[in-house]
C-alpha positions as a Python dict, from the first residue, in 0.01 Angstrom:
ca = {
    (1, 'X'): (0, 0, 0),
    (2, 'X'): (-289, 240, 60),
    (3, 'X'): (-365, 461, 362),
    (4, 'X'): (-707, 547, 476),
    (5, 'X'): (-776, 796, 741),
    (6, 'X'): (-1132, 810, 925),
    (7, 'X'): (-1167, 1151, 1050),
    (8, 'X'): (-1429, 1332, 1249),
    (9, 'X'): (-1467, 1530, 1579),
    (10, 'X'): (-1466, 1370, 1915),
    (11, 'X'): (-1738, 1123, 1963),
    (12, 'X'): (-1851, 1144, 1597),
    (13, 'X'): (-1810, 772, 1512),
    (14, 'X'): (-1454, 738, 1389),
    (15, 'X'): (-1421, 394, 1617),
    (16, 'X'): (-1762, 274, 1518),
    (17, 'X'): (-1680, 343, 1124),
    (18, 'X'): (-1347, 135, 1169),
    (19, 'X'): (-1529, -136, 1364),
    (20, 'X'): (-1774, -153, 1066),
    (21, 'X'): (-1492, -173, 800),
    (22, 'X'): (-1326, -472, 999),
    (23, 'X'): (-1658, -659, 1003),
    (24, 'X'): (-1776, -592, 642),
    (25, 'X'): (-1512, -770, 474),
    (26, 'X'): (-1253, -1068, 457),
    (27, 'X'): (-931, -882, 474),
    (28, 'X'): (-692, -978, 742),
    (29, 'X'): (-633, -697, 1022),
    (30, 'X'): (-379, -639, 1271),
    (31, 'X'): (-376, -344, 1509),
    (32, 'X'): (-560, -178, 1802),
    (33, 'X'): (-896, -21, 1850),
    (34, 'X'): (-963, 229, 2153),
    (35, 'X'): (-1244, 148, 2387),
    (36, 'X'): (-1357, 301, 2709),
    (37, 'X'): (-1530, 188, 3003),
    (38, 'X'): (-1893, 253, 3065),
    (39, 'X'): (-1846, 550, 3269),
    (40, 'X'): (-1534, 671, 3052),
    (41, 'X'): (-1297, 646, 3371),
    (42, 'X'): (-1075, 410, 3179),
    (43, 'X'): (-938, 350, 2831),
    (44, 'X'): (-837, 31, 2681),
    (45, 'X'): (-674, -93, 2360),
    (46, 'X'): (-813, -410, 2203),
    (47, 'X'): (-629, -621, 1977),
    (48, 'X'): (-824, -686, 1663),
    (49, 'X'): (-678, -1035, 1610),
    (50, 'X'): (-656, -1163, 1960),
    (51, 'X'): (-932, -958, 2122),
    (52, 'X'): (-690, -893, 2419),
    (53, 'X'): (-693, -550, 2602),
    (54, 'X'): (-451, -321, 2755),
    (55, 'X'): (-540, -69, 2974),
    (56, 'X'): (-381, 278, 2863),
    (57, 'X'): (-553, 558, 3032),
    (58, 'X'): (-743, 633, 3361),
    (59, 'X'): (-885, 921, 3536),
    (60, 'X'): (-764, 793, 3889),
    (61, 'X'): (-452, 977, 3953),
    (62, 'X'): (-144, 766, 3948),
    (63, 'X'): (225, 838, 4040),
    (64, 'X'): (484, 901, 3767),
    (65, 'X'): (228, 878, 3476),
    (66, 'X'): (210, 1107, 3164),
    (67, 'X'): (-112, 1314, 3173),
    (68, 'X'): (-319, 1412, 2885),
    (69, 'X'): (-647, 1616, 2949),
    (70, 'X'): (-788, 1420, 3264),
    (71, 'X'): (-647, 1112, 3184),
    (72, 'X'): (-325, 961, 3332),
    (73, 'X'): (-125, 723, 3075),
    (74, 'X'): (-43, 390, 3225),
    (75, 'X'): (334, 340, 3221),
    (76, 'X'): (457, 109, 2936),
    (77, 'X'): (103, 36, 2787),
    (78, 'X'): (195, 151, 2444),
    (79, 'X'): (534, -31, 2452),
    (80, 'X'): (327, -344, 2547),
    (81, 'X'): (106, -283, 2262),
    (82, 'X'): (406, -216, 2023),
    (83, 'X'): (592, -541, 2115),
    (84, 'X'): (258, -762, 2101),
    (85, 'X'): (183, -635, 1761),
    (86, 'X'): (536, -682, 1620),
    (87, 'X'): (520, -1057, 1732),
    (88, 'X'): (184, -1073, 1542),
    (89, 'X'): (331, -916, 1248),
    (90, 'X'): (608, -1165, 1244),
    (91, 'X'): (368, -1458, 1250),
    (92, 'X'): (175, -1318, 960),
    (93, 'X'): (399, -1113, 759),
    (94, 'X'): (379, -1339, 453),
    (95, 'X'): (-12, -1264, 418),
    (96, 'X'): (-181, -945, 325),
    (97, 'X'): (-230, -739, 617),
    (98, 'X'): (-440, -413, 684),
    (99, 'X'): (-309, -252, 983),
    (100, 'X'): (-528, -37, 1207),
    (101, 'X'): (-470, 232, 1481),
    (102, 'X'): (-751, 389, 1639),
    (103, 'X'): (-714, 750, 1776),
    (104, 'X'): (-395, 907, 1630),
    (105, 'X'): (-372, 1269, 1774),
    (106, 'X'): (-224, 1447, 2061),
    (107, 'X'): (-18, 1192, 2233),
    (108, 'X'): (149, 1096, 1879),
    (109, 'X'): (206, 1460, 1812),
    (110, 'X'): (417, 1467, 2116),
    (111, 'X'): (621, 1163, 2030),
    (112, 'X'): (426, 945, 2275),
    (113, 'X'): (123, 684, 2251),
    (114, 'X'): (130, 508, 1916),
    (115, 'X'): (415, 741, 1786),
    (116, 'X'): (665, 443, 1764),
    (117, 'X'): (424, 171, 1639),
    (118, 'X'): (274, 407, 1344),
    (119, 'X'): (629, 496, 1228),
    (120, 'X'): (711, 120, 1223),
    (121, 'X'): (375, 28, 1064),
    (122, 'X'): (432, 287, 783),
    (123, 'X'): (773, 111, 704),
    (124, 'X'): (582, -199, 566),
    (125, 'X'): (414, -216, 250),
    (126, 'X'): (78, -307, 386),
    (127, 'X'): (-260, -123, 381),
    (128, 'X'): (-317, 108, 672),
    (129, 'X'): (-625, 256, 826),
    (130, 'X'): (-605, 517, 1113),
    (131, 'X'): (-843, 722, 1315),
    (132, 'X'): (-760, 1088, 1353),
    (133, 'X'): (-954, 1383, 1482),
    (134, 'X'): (-1023, 1630, 1245),
    (135, 'X'): (-825, 1907, 1412),
    (136, 'X'): (-512, 1690, 1415),
    (137, 'X'): (-550, 1589, 1047),
    (138, 'X'): (-292, 1804, 882),
    (139, 'X'): (-35, 1793, 1170),
    (140, 'X'): (-58, 1416, 1158),
    (141, 'X'): (-29, 1368, 793),
    (142, 'X'): (278, 1646, 821),
    (143, 'X'): (459, 1455, 1110),
    (144, 'X'): (429, 1117, 942),
    (145, 'X'): (477, 1223, 591),
    (146, 'X'): (166, 1078, 482),
    (147, 'X'): (93, 1225, 134),
    (148, 'X'): (-131, 996, -76),
    (149, 'X'): (-426, 881, 144),
    (150, 'X'): (-814, 824, 124),
    (151, 'X'): (-1018, 1018, 369),
    (152, 'X'): (-1340, 889, 528),
    (153, 'X'): (-1534, 1181, 718),
    (154, 'X'): (-1788, 1088, 977),
}
């Protein structure tokens, strides 16, 4: 098992770097990439295997939604992503898989967002690539007990 962390500041190219890695070789990937609408009013998770998207955040106010910055988190969106990915893992567990999660940060450090999924993925003996903003790198590594990892700075 190897862990790679793509790190950089906001809008530095972490997601683009992750997409380039996925597209540059024949490894088998499961996980999610974060994508925004053109006006950045909405954020989605795109499943790297099925290309299905799940809306996770929006700027439009919604009742009963957790908020981070100017965004409201869509209820159950990360739980839906969690369940969907576990179903895919069950289908392909006999293969060598590289898991990917784009944008581990403030939500996960507050035990929300991908927190449950990341903890679960770390239990598998498979490669993992995550994107983390530089300012969260040390906290993320401490919280998830990530010790041996390769860093790609962008």
